[in-house]
N, C-alpha and C positions, 0 to 999 in steps of 0.2 A: 723441646717444649711441647707437651701434649695435654697438660691439665687444662681444665676449663678456666677461662678468664674470670667468670662470675659464677659463684655457687648459689648466691641468694641475692635478693634485691629488696630494698626498703625505700619508699618514696613518701616524703612528707610535704604537704602544702603546695604541690605542683598541679595546676589546672584542676581537674575534677577529683584529684586524690587528696583527701584529708590525711590519711595515713594508710598506705598500701604496703603489705608485706608478702613477699613470695619467698618461702623458706628454702625451696629447692628448684634449681634450674637444670636444664639438660644441654646437650650439645646442639640439638635442633629444637627450637621452641616455637610452637604454633599458638598464637593468641587469638581467642575467639570471644564472642559475646555480642549482645544486642547493641544497637546504636547508643551513643552517648554514655559508654562505660569506660572510655579511656584507652582504647586499643592503640590509636595513633599517639596519644599522649605518653603511653609507656615507651614507645619507640623513641620519642623525642627526649624523654628523661635519660634513656640509655645513651643517646647521642651527646647530650650535655655531659654526662659522666665521662664518656670516652674522650671528649675533645678539650674540656676545660682543665688543663693541667697547670695553668697559671691564670691568675685572675684577669690579666689583660686580654685573654681570649674570650672571656665570658660574653661581652657585648656582641662580638662578631657572631658567635654561635647562636645567641638568643635572637639577634636580628634576622639571621637566616631562617630560623624556625618561624618567627612571626611573619616574615615575608611569604613563606610557603603557604600559610593559612590566610593570606590576605588581611592580616591584622596590623601590618605596617605597610605604608603606602610606597616606600622607596626601597630599592634593592639594597642588600647589605653592602657596607663599605663606601656608599655614596656620602659625599661630604656634608650635605645639609639635611636636617630633619626638622619637621614641624613639631609644635607642641603636642599635637595629637599623636604623632609618632612616638614621642617620648613617653606619653602616658600609655602606650600600647603594652608596656611591660606588665601592666596589671592583669592582662589576659593570661599570663603565665602563673598567676597566683590563685590559690584556692578561693573560691567565692568572689573573685574579682573585686578587691576592696575599692571603696569610693575614691574618686579623684580628689575630693576635698577631705583630706585626712586630718585626724586629730593631731595637733602639734605634739602632744605628749605620747602619742602611740601611732606614729606614722611609718614605722619600719616593719616590713613583713619579710618572710623568707620562705624559700623552699630548699629542700635538701634531698640528695640522692646518695644512698649508702649501699655498699656491697662488700662482700668478703669472699675469700676462697680458703681452701684448706692450707694453702701455702703462704698467705699474706695476712697481715693485720687488717681489720676492717678499714676501708677507705671511704671518705666522705667528701662530696662536693656540696658546699652550702653557699647559696647566693642570697644576699640581703637586698631587698628593693625598698628604697626610701621614697615615699610619695608625699609631695606637698602640692599646694595650689598651682605652683609655677613650674615645677620640674620633677623629674623622676631620676633617681641616681642609684646605680648599682654599687654595692660595697661588699668586700670580702668579710668573712666572719672571724673575729679574733678568737672565738671559742673553738674554731675548727683547726685543731692542731695538725691534723693529717693533711690539710689542703696543700701545704708547701711540698709534701712528698708525693703527691698524687702524680702518676705518670700518664702521659697521653697514650691512648690506645688506638691503633689503626682501626678505622671503621668506615662504613659507607651506608648512608641512608638513601634508599631507593623509594621514591614517592609512588603514589598510585598510577602515575603516568608512565612508569617504567624508566629504563636507563636512557638518558639523553644521548643523542647520536654523537655529539662532540666528545662527551665523556667516554663513550665506548671506544672511540678512536684513540683517545689519550691513553686509556688503560691498555689497549692492544699494543700501542707503541712501547709502553713500559714493559709489557711482556716480551716484546722483541729485544729490547735493550738487555733484559735479564736472561736472554736465551732460554725462555721457558715456553716457546710457542709449540714445541712438540708435545709437551705435557697438556697444554691447553687444547690442542687439536685432539689428543687422545681422549680427553674428558668429553668432548663433543660427540664422540662415537657412541656414548651412552644413549644419546637421543637420535643420532643418525649414523648408523653403522657404516654407511658407504662413503662418509667423508674421508678424504685423503689429505686435503690441504685447505687452509683458510687464509684470507688476507683482506685488507681494506684498501681498495684502489678506486681511482677515478673511473667510474663505469656508468654509461658507455664512454668510449674514448672521447676525450675532450670535455667531459662533464666536470663541473667545479666541485661537486660533492663526492667524498670518498664513501663507498658503501661496502658492506661485507660480501665477499664472493667466495665460493667454495669450489674445489675440484672433487668430483665423486667418481667412483669406479665406473668403468665402461663409458666414460664421457671425457673427451680430451679437453674441451674448453671449460673455463671457469664459469660458474653459474651464480647469479645474484642469490643470496640466501633467501630473500623474500619470495623467490620462485617456489619455495617449499611451504609458503604460507607465512602470515604475520606472526604466528605463534613461534616459529623458529627464531625470529629475530629477538623475541622476548626471552626465549631459552638461552640464546647466545649471551644476552645481557646478564642473565643470572650466572652463567658460567664465568663471564669476565669479572663480575664484581666479587665472586668467590675467590678468584686468583688475586684480585686487588686487595682483599682483606685477609691475606695469609697471616696467621697468628693474631687475628683481631676479631672484630664484631661485624656482622652483616645484618642490616635492618631493612626488611622488605614489607612495605605497606600494601595490603590487599594483593597478595601474591598471585591470585587467580586472574587478575585483570588481563584481558587480551589472550587468554589461553582457553582452548576448548577442553571440556571436562575429560575427554578421552586421553589427553596426554599429561594430565596432572600427576599420574603415578610416575611417569618418566621424569617429570620435573623434580619430584621428591627423591627419586632414585639418584638423580644427579646431585642434588643438594646434600643428601646423606653421605654419599661417597666423597665428594670434594671437601665437605666440612671436616670429615675425619682425616683425609689425606693432607689437607692444608692447615689443619688446626684452627678452623674458623668456628666461632660460636654464632649461631643463626637465630634471629628473632623475626618471625613473620606474622602478619595478621591476615584474617580471612573472614568472609561472611558465608562462604560456600560449604554446604554439606558434602558435595562431591570432593572438594579440596581436603576436607577433614578425613573422609574415608580413604582417599588416595594417600594421604600422609600416614594414616594408620597402617595400611597395607605395605607401604614402602618401609616403614619402621619395623614391621614384623619380618619382612624379607631380609633386612639387614640386621643381623643379631647384635652388632656393635654400634648401632645408630644413636643410642641415648636420646631418643625422642621424648619430648614432654609437651603435653597440651595444657595451656593455661587459660582457664575460663574466668573472665571478669564479669561480675554481676553485682547488683545492688541488694543489700540485705534489708531486713524489716525497718532499719533506721535510716534507709536511703544512703548508706555509705557503701562505697565500692570496695569489694573484697575480691580476692583471687582464690580459685580452687584449681589445684594441679591434678592432672590425671596422667600417669605414666603409661607407656604404649601398651603394655599387656592388659591393663585395666580398661584402656580406651577401646581395645578390640572387643572386650566383653560388653561394654556399654553399647557399642554400635550393633553387636549381634542381638542384643535384647531390645533394640529400637529406642534406646534412651536419647533424649534431645541433648546434644553436647554443644550446640552452638550458643 
């Protein structure tokens, strides 16, 4: 399996998107734009599409998204919710409809649609019914494709980066699948002297497992953070790429915690592993340095299939998407065009 999971994307009624259409996607997609144009919302929509393969999962996924934005006060899966928490679902709807809804028109919906060359268009549509006393999620009877929609392996990495516990869990999964040699090989892209990697209790007797590496010309294992905080962030990117094999990786503000001088190495790692592991990547950034590094890495890798997606508001204040493929992006940067 090597084809792209998603060739196009259409979002209706979700957060700031009244109707957003992206007609072409790449293997590695970098999403840019000013504040409040929906960069994070686009990643959320992709997460919903990937995970909601049956309606019973919708509430769990939406709760998780709301919690990450501080729009729902309790963690997902906890037993009790306040009335305010139930009404939090309106934050997911375009223009946040009133809590006191018209009884004759109190159902709103958002939908996420995509298609590929090999599959019929697939749609995830979620209806939100709002009254004075409750909010209820319902599946759409008009959505005939919903029951056939398959869950897609994915991982959403927030602006804070990869959680330490999750990093350990992913590494343990890599060990179980006997893929640690490939994982270590991929890390050589960013640190050529690495010979081995593990997560151990370090120093001896410590309760927390931390990543340690063995490098050439040094017998002892060294904590990865000895090479700087950026190396831990890079390790996280490599781990989640392995975790998302044949799936989607969603990275919010990818440049966080990384010095501009290593951004090209980051993209070099992403382009190679995305191709080798058949991962489709969607990342957001505010950084011009990050965009330039993305462009250069895409040019260096002739099979990268890089795509820049710029979200902006048109004269009617509606959010639209403009796509720039890597060869045109290089020309834009050369001429000093503002692509952020």
